Each structure stands twice: as C-alpha cells, then as structure tokens.
C-alpha positions, 0 to 999 in steps of 0.5 A: 465560550470565551477563549480566554478562560482556562481549560478548567473553567471551560470544563466547569461551564460546559458541565453547567457551572457558571462564573461571576465577575466580582469586579470590573476590569481596569481600563488599559488607559487608566493603568500604570505598571511600575517596578518596585524600588530595589532598595525595598526588596531586602527590607520588605521581602519584595523580591521580583515585585511590581505595582499595578496602579489604577488611576481615575480620569484625573490621574489620581490613584484609586487602587494599587495592586502589588504583585510578586513574580517567582523570578526576575525574568517572569516579572519582566515578562509580565511587565512587558506584556502589560506595557505592550497591551497598554501601548497597543490599546492607546495606539488603536484608540488614538488612530480611531480618534484621528479617523473620526476627525479627518474628513474624506478627501473631496471627490474629483468626480463631482 
C-alpha cells in the first residue's frame, strides 16, 4: 500500500477498489513555481494564487497550472514546500552525477 495515499483512498483500495493515474507526474527538474503579480490580484480575482509551470528539456513552457490558496500563509507554505522538493531533488541528482564521474583514489596497498 502506498503511504502517500490519503486514508480515504487507502480504504477504497483495501475494499477492492482501484486507482488509475491519468497523467504522469511532472518531473521536479522541469518544474517552475512562481507567485502571481500582486497587480493582477484585484483585476482577475487571483488572491493568493501561484503558478506551476512545466517546462520541456529546452526550457519551453508546455503546461501551466494556476493554483489558488485560501490564505497568503498557505500559499507561501505550498510554494516553499515545492521549492524545497525541487532543491532537494536537484542536489541529490547533482551529487549522484558527481559520484559517477569521480574515480576512486588509488589504493596504497597495490
């Protein structure tokens, strides 16, 4: 059982139900999170909104999702958590790349 599922979904699956992934997740290395311009808030009613942008490998936008939080604090929390996930993923990936290219030190026992 996937621990990231909500308790409700876990119950559905335990009772014989199933879930279908309709779209693949956005890779974290192709994700950009941006706050909306405060200038647009009163005009478009975008209070506490932020943008998630999916970019292809050429850094061109291929999808955009506009999300709106209930409060400014919730918006900041969401944005901070997503930014932290992106940062952690990038650091881990870069560390793995470095370890693949570094050769082990030559042994003095040879």
